[in-house]
C-alpha positions, 0 to 999 in steps of 0.5 A: 753452325757445326755440330759436333757428333759425340760417339757413344762407346760401350762401357767397359766392364771391369774384368772379373778375376775367377777364383783360383781352384785351390784358393785359401778360402777352397783349401779351408773347406778341407781343412776345417773339418779335419780339426776345428770344425770336425763333424764328430768331435766338434759338431758332435755329429755321426755318433752312431756309427762311430760306436757301431763299426769301430771294433776293427780297422778294416771295416771302419776303413771301408766305411769311411771310404763309403762315406767320403764317396757318398758325402762328395758325390751327393754334395756334387749332385744337389749343387748341380741341380740346386737352381731346378729343385723346388723348395718344397721337395728338396729334402725328398731330392736329397734323400733320393740322391743319397739313397741311390749312391748308398745302393750303389756302394752296397752293391759293390761291397757285396760283389767285391768285399762280401765279408766286410759287407756282412761286417758292416751289416745295416750300417751301410744303409744308414748312410742314407740318414747320416746326419753329417751328409744331409747337413752338408747337402742342406747347409752348403750344396744347395747354396754353392757351385759344384767345385766348393761343394766337392771339396766340402764333401771331401773335407767333411767326409775325411773329417769323419773318417779320421775320427772313426779310424782314430777310435777303431785304432785304439778299440782294436788294439786295446780290445784284441791286441791287434791292428788291421788283423795283425797281432802286434803284442804277440809279434813283439812277444809282449804278454797282453790280457785283452780288454773286454770293454773296448769291444763293447760300445762303452769302450767306444764312448770312452774313446771318443769322449777322450778324443773330443776332450783333447782336441777341445783342449788343444783348440782352446775351446771353452764352454759358457 
């Protein structure tokens, strides 16, 4: 009798296509926080700094850059370490990473933009406890790879920055008649009486409230 030899060939695994760097899903990580999932106007986070540092555009702009950097760098750092961080001390590790980055930002500002650093005062240090940054670390970076975490950090940092810059624009323009220190009304020979309320936190509350109302009305959000 002839015996038939059956050759066992290894099973061919299906080819797994890697997701493009800027796929639709990844692009939403940047676009959503800028509009329909904005951390300030939709999630109502980071309001304290929006009230405190938005009197003038220049310090606000620097604050926004600082938050974008810290949010992005901390997201990537935690994502890289996510599989090695014990669950019991994850919050401590997250705070340590954010505190290190904020200290770096503070020292750079003191070295190269001392006047702005004085204007921002303690609010640079308070980035450590910014609920937007800590929220993204816990909700996103701890469960995702570095690249999506990078995009998520940029998106939420920019979403925060867009609202703060809008608030600062109206507060400086209506409060002191200037934009980035340039006297707009004087240059146009338009008489303007400065609105003192816009220089106060109450003015920021009014502007933020109007921005939240405008965005929610445009996006069709309704309260139930």
